[in-house]
N, C-alpha and C positions, 0 to 999 in steps of 0.2 A: 126430728121427732116423728114425722110421718113414716120414715123408713123403719124406725124402731117398732112402730105399731104393726107394720106389714110383716116384719120378721117374726112376729109372734105367730102368725098363721103358718109360716114355713116350719117353725120349730114344733108347733102343735102337730102338723102333718107328719113330721119326722118322728115325734114321740109316739103318736098313734100307730104309725107303721112299725116301729120297733116293738112295741108292746104286742100288737096284733100278730106280728110275724113270730115272735117267741111263743105266744100262746098257741098259735096255729101249729107250729112245728111240734111243740110238746103234746098237744092234743092228738095230732096225727100219729106220732110215734107211740103214745100211750094206747091209743085205740088199736094200733097194729099189734103191739105186744099183748094186749088183752085178748084180741081175736086169736092170736097164736096159742095163748094159754087155754082159753075156753074151748078151742076146737081140737085139743090134743086127743090122741087115742087113749083108750083105757090104761095102757101101759105107761102113759106119760110122754110118749114121743110126739113131737109136733107133726100134724098132717101135712103142713106146708112149710118148707124151709124158707126162712126170711132172707131176703137180700135187700139191704138198705144202701142206696146210692147216695152217699153223703154229698157228693158234688151237686147232685140234683136238688138236694135239700138246701144247700147254700145258695144255689142260683135262684131257687124259688123264694128264699128269704130275702135276697137282695132285690129281686123284682118287686116284692111287696113293699119293702122300705122305700125304694126309689119312686114307685108309683104313688104312694101316699104322700111323699114329700113333694112331688110334682103337682099332685092334686091340691096341696096347700098353697101353691103359687097363684092359683086362680083368685081366691079371695084376697091374697096379698097384693096382687096387682090392682084389684078393685079398691082396696083400702087406701092405696096411694092417692087416689083421686078425691078422697073424703077429707074433710076437716075434722080432726079428732074432737074439738070442742063441740061442734054441731052434733056429732054422733052421741056424745055423752049427754048433751042437753035433750035430744029428741029420743034417745034410746034406740 
């Protein structure tokens, strides 16, 4: 029972990491493409050629997901020491 309650924190950390990493990558790429479009020359040619390193994006995404999952372990370990009935009763 206590272990199930502590796993909730780990899953929440994983879920927050996944959602945050996807939003971060999408926002970063979107801003990069928007910058490239809005800084184009009058002829429509981009002033700066884009080079997107997908391996860097994947590494950054993995770091974000792993770090948020590991951050979920801190409250998970603390929740193992608590009695769930007392937590529900006292809030």
